[in-house]
N, C-alpha and C positions, 0 to 999 in steps of 0.2 A: 613320761612327763608331757605337759602341754607343749605341743610342737608349733602351733600357729593359731591365731585368733583373728576374727573380724567382727565388728559390731557396727550396726547401723541404726540410727534413730533411737538410741538407748539413752533416755534422759538428756543430760548435757552433751553426750557424745553423738554427734551427727554422723560421723564416719571415722572408724579407726581400724587399721589393718597392720598386723604384725606377722609376716610369713615365717619368721624364724625366732623361737625363744630358746634361751639357754637355762642352765641350772640356777643362775642368778639373773633376775631381770629388774630393771629400774624404771619407774614411772615418775617423771618430774614435771613441775609446772607450778604456777602461781596458785593461790587459793581460788576455789570454785571452778577449777578447770575440768573437774571430773576424775581426779585421781582415785579417790575412795570409791566413787561410783563404779569405776572399772574394776577395782579389786573385789567389790561386792558382787558384781555381775559374774565375774569368773568363779568366785567362791560359790555362789549359788548353783552354778552349773556343775562344778566338781562335786559338791555335796549330793547333788541329784544322782550323779553317776555312782556315788558311793553308797547311797541308801537304796538304790534300785537292786531289787532281788537279794538284799542282805537279810539274813536270818529269816524271819517270818513276814517280811514286808510283802504285802499283796498289791500295793498300788502300782500303777503304771508309771513310767518315767515322766510323762506329761503331768500327771496328778502330783507327783513329788515335786516337780519343778514349780508348778503353780503355787503350791503351799510354801515352798522355799522362798520364791520371790516375794510372796505376800508378807512373810515374817521377817525377811531380811530388810526389805525396803519400806514396809509398812505403809503402803498407799491405801486410799479408799478402795480402789480396785486396781488390778495389775495393769490394766490398760492405761492407767495414768503414768506408767513408766515410759510410754512412747513420747519421744520429743514433741513438744507442743507445736512447733512449726513444721513438723514432718508431714509430707504428703503420703508417704507409704508406711508400712508396718515396721515395728521394731524387729530386728533380726540379729541373731548371734550365731556364729559359726566357730566351732573349736575343733582342732585336731589333736587327739590324745594318742600317743604311741602309734601314729600313722592311721588312726581310725577316726572318721568324722562323727561329730555330734552337732546338731543345729536345731534352732527353734525359731519361731516367729509368732507374733500376734499384733492385733490392732488396738486402737485407742478405746474401743467399746468392750474390750475383753474383760470378763470377770474371772473365769477359770479356765476356759478352753484355749489350749496352746497346741500348735502344730509342731510335733517333735519328730526328727529323724535321727535315729541313734544306731550306730554300728559299734559302739564302744562296749566291750564286754564288762560284766560286773567287776567292781574294783574292791579289793580287800583292804587296801591302805587308806589312811585318812588325810583330809585336808583340815587346816586350822587357820582362822583369821586372828591375828594379834593386833587389836586396835591401839589407837594412840594412847588411850587411857588404860590404866591397869584395872583388873577386875577382882583381885584377891580381897580387897577390903569391902567390896560390894557383893561377894560371892553368894552369900545366903539370900540377900535381897533379890538378886537377879533370878535365882532358882525359884523363890517364892512368887515373884511377880509373873513368871511365865508358867510354872508347873501348876500352881494353885489358883492364881488370879486370872491367868490368860489375858494379860493386859499388854497393850502397846507401850513402848518406852524403851526397854532393852530389846534390841533387834536380835536376830538369830546368830549374828557373829559373836555377840556377848553370851547368849544362852548356850550355844554350842560349846563355846570355850569354857564356861562354867561347869558344864557337865563333863567335859573332857578332863578337867583338872581333878575331878572326883573319881575318875576311873581307877579302879584297883588292878594291879597286876594279875594276869590270869594264872590260876593254880594248876598243877599237874606237870607232867613231863614236858609237854609242849610249852608251857609257860616258863619252866626252868631253862629250857633251850633258848627261848627268846630273851630271857634275862641275861644269860651268858653272852648271847650274841650282841645285845644292846650294850653290855659293859665293855666288850671289845671294841665295838664300832664307835660308841658315843662317850666312852669313859674319858678320854682326854679332853674332849670338848666340855663335858660336864665339870671336870676339875677346873678348867679355865673360867667357866661361868661362876663357879663357886668362889673362885679367887676374886673375881670382880665383886661378888656379893659380900664377901667377908664373913659368910656363914651360910645357913641353909634355911629353907622355908619348909615347915611341917604343918600338916593338918591334924588338929587335936580333936579326936572323936567325941571326947566328953563335953567340951565346950562348943563343938561344932564351929570352930574358928581356926583361921590360919595364924601361925605363930612364926616369928623369926628367931632362929637359934643361932647364937654366936658364943662359941665355947660352951660353958655350962649354963649360960643365961638364956632365957626365953623372953621375947618381947611381943606384945600384941602387934599385929600386922598394921593397925591403924597408925602407929607411931613410927613406922618404917618408911624411909624415903620412897617416893613413887617410882624413881628410876630402879631401885633395888627390886621392887615388886614386879616390874615389867620383865626384868632379867630372870627373876625366879620362876616366872610362868613358863618360859622356854625350858628351863632346867627341869621343872616338874613334869612337862609333857614328854621330855626325853627319858626321865627316870621311870615313869609309869607305863612306858611303851605305847602311849597313844600315837606317838610318832615313830615311824620306822624309816628305812632307807628309800622308800618309795613315796614318802609323804610330800605334800605340797604345803608351804607356809606362805600365807598372804600377810604381809607386815606393813602396817600403815603408820607412817612417821616414827620410825625407830628412834629418831633423835629426841622425841618429847620426853622431857624430865631427865635427860641424860647429859652428863658432862662430856665435852668433846673427846677427852681421853677415853671414857667408857664407850662412846660411840665407836671409836676406832677398834677397841678391843672386841666389841660385840660383833662387828662386821667381820673381823678376822675370824671369829668362831663360825659365823654365817658361811664364810668361804670354805672353812673346813668341813662343815656339814654338807655343803653342796658337793664337795668332793666325794662324800659317801653316797650321794645320789639324790638327797632332798632337794627339791626345787623351790626357789624363792621368788616371789613377785613382791617388790618393795616400792611403796609410794613415798615420796619425800620432797620437801622444798628446802632442804638443808645443803649448804655448800660442803659442810664437813662430810656428810654422807656421800655425796657425788665424788668428792676428792679422794676419800678413803677407798671407795670402790674402784675408782680409776687406778689408784696405786696398786691395789690387789690384782687388778686385771693385768697391769704391766709386770708385776712381780711374778705372778703365777702363770702368765700366758693364757689367761681365761678370757673367753668371750663373754661380755656382759652387755646384752642388748639394752638400749635405752629408748623408751617412748617419751617424747617431749612435746608438750603443747606449746605451739607458737601461733599466735593469732587464732584463726578459726580452724587450723589443721594440726594434725599430729605428725611429727617427724620421727623417723627411726635412724638410730646411729648405734655405735658400739664403743664402749669405753676401752676396748683393746686398741682402737684406732686413734684414741685421744679424747680429750674433754669435749663434750657437746656445746654447740652454740645455743644458749638458752638464757632468758632473762635472769635466772638465778646465778648462773656463772658470770654473765656480764655485769651484774650489779656488784658482785664480789670483786671483780677486776676493777671496776670504776671506783670503789671505795679504797682499794689499794693505791690506785693512781692518785686519788685525792690525798691520801696520807703522805705519799712520796712527795707530792707537790707542796704540801704544807711544810714538810721537812726541809725542803730546799728553798722555801720562800724567803 
């Protein structure tokens, strides 16, 4: 998994360093602090390592990275990703399974990136789960990128749309993986489907996603957005796009979900982390922070927290307690205000 990260002059992130990551990692902060930016930066890096030397891929790691940054952030040129007030270049350093990967470039860069890579080619996949669901937009996303080659839906959406259409591999190897996935992810998938109250299926004839509840089928467009978000994770587990060495970047899991569903989803996240999947979660929800804190206490898990406070990023661990952050402080203030009104 990702062991450590350091970013300098990367968009809104002037400097961020986390020397120790765990199977579940939380990024919290107010709006526009760079949470999603950080997830996309890490996702672009991991997808570069996964595409490098995979199959018939002939491009260098630097070429793959330049293309990935361009289609993930969609700037006029990738040099625009350098912090506007920066005197030096953008730089990212990442340690993966003890092996370093780093790159840097300046403001005038179009495609030329200096890359230092000691990470061997990677067989497993990373996926970015955005705040908005993609099932109802699935065919639109694929068309806009595969046929029209337009900006709009970035690579986090495009890669996810393609991953959802991945069919299980045939043959003995595929059967072995299916059996292994059933053993490893079966309980988690049953819990996900309990939350859903049904299953999501892709209908080849209509080329649309449907929600199946009992013997009834409903168009995905009339299904609640929270249901669709959970169904995406279930689908990626069932089609084996995700395995026990996968990395999931999850942006605002609380979006469109009831607090009870948030708690159940994060408990499943903790179960999947126990199998080996690594999660990097960005949130500004007190419910998310509190539930992960309770899971850290109940299971004795280390859950590192990167928290933006003022101009700097702070590192803490939910195993040691709730972090000091404006999100937490505001929740406490509201509680104290409520208590004050009750006794007024």
